C-alpha positions as CSV (number, residue, x, y, z in Angstrom):
1,M,11.7,-5.7,-0.6
2,P,9.6,-8.5,-2.1
3,E,8.1,-7.7,-5.5
4,A,4.3,-7.9,-4.3
5,E,5.2,-5.1,-1.7
6,L,7.2,-2.9,-4.3
7,I,4.3,-3.1,-6.7
8,R,2.0,-2.3,-4.0
9,K,3.8,1.2,-2.9
10,V,5.0,2.0,-6.4
11,P,2.1,3.8,-8.3
12,A,1.3,2.7,-11.9
13,A,2.6,4.8,-14.6
14,S,-0.8,5.8,-15.9
15,E,-1.6,6.9,-12.5
16,I,1.5,9.0,-12.3
17,A,0.8,10.9,-16.0
18,R,-2.9,11.2,-15.0
19,K,-1.7,13.3,-12.0
20,I,1.2,14.9,-14.2
21,I,-1.4,16.1,-16.6
22,K,-3.8,17.4,-14.2
23,A,-0.9,19.5,-12.6
24,L,0.1,20.8,-16.0
25,E,-3.8,21.9,-16.6
26,K,-3.5,23.7,-13.2
27,G,-0.7,25.5,-14.3
28,H,2.0,24.4,-12.0
29,T,5.4,24.6,-12.6
30,Y,7.0,22.0,-10.5
31,I,5.1,18.6,-10.4
32,T,5.1,15.8,-7.9
33,V,2.9,12.9,-7.3
34,D,3.2,11.9,-3.6
35,F,3.8,13.8,-0.3
36,Q,7.9,12.6,-0.2
37,S,8.4,13.9,-3.4
38,S,6.7,17.4,-2.9
39,L,8.8,17.4,0.5
40,L,12.1,16.6,-1.2
41,L,11.2,19.3,-3.7
42,N,10.5,21.8,-1.6
43,N,13.7,21.8,0.3
44,M,15.8,21.5,-3.1
45,R,14.2,24.3,-4.7
46,G,15.7,27.5,-3.0
47,P,13.7,30.6,-4.1
48,S,12.1,29.1,-7.2
49,P,8.3,30.1,-7.1
50,R,5.8,27.6,-6.6
51,H,1.8,27.2,-6.6
52,W,1.0,27.6,-2.9
53,S,2.9,29.5,-0.7
54,L,1.4,28.3,2.6
55,Y,1.8,24.8,1.7
56,D,5.5,25.3,0.9
57,F,6.2,27.2,4.0
58,I,4.3,24.3,5.9
59,L,6.7,21.7,4.0
60,G,9.6,23.7,5.0
61,L,8.9,23.4,8.7
62,I,8.1,19.7,8.5
63,A,11.8,19.2,6.7
64,V,13.4,21.2,9.2
65,V,12.0,19.2,12.0
66,G,12.6,15.8,10.0
67,W,16.0,16.3,8.6
68,W,17.3,17.4,12.2
69,W,15.9,14.0,13.6
70,A,17.0,12.1,10.7
71,R,20.4,13.5,11.0
72,L,20.5,12.4,14.8
73,D,19.1,8.8,14.0
74,F,21.8,8.6,11.2
75,D,24.7,9.4,13.7
76,R,23.1,7.1,16.4
77,R,23.4,4.3,13.6
78,I,26.8,5.2,12.6
79,R,28.1,5.2,16.3
80,R,26.4,1.7,16.9
81,Y,27.8,0.2,14.0
82,G,31.5,1.9,15.0
83,H,31.1,0.2,18.3
84,A,30.0,-3.1,17.0
85,K,32.9,-3.3,14.6
86,G,35.4,-2.2,17.2
87,Y,35.9,1.5,15.6
88,S,34.8,3.3,18.5
89,R,36.8,6.3,19.8
90,Q,39.1,6.0,22.9
């Protein structure tokens, strides 16, 4: 990835720090600064309490569908790679 694109996609340290402090002031236990991190944390946390149950539930539903689709995509890519390299089952 080109450096300019990476700089554009990754938030600045000051922006992340501002979001962390804002979440701490609200009393949040687990702090994330973007949607992907929030989705990942939601599916790794197990039964740990969070700050908004409905939001966590919706993220859980998104993850169920997302990971199902991702797994199918990963398997498809692996099969294509195997066929291209001559490792296909006979």
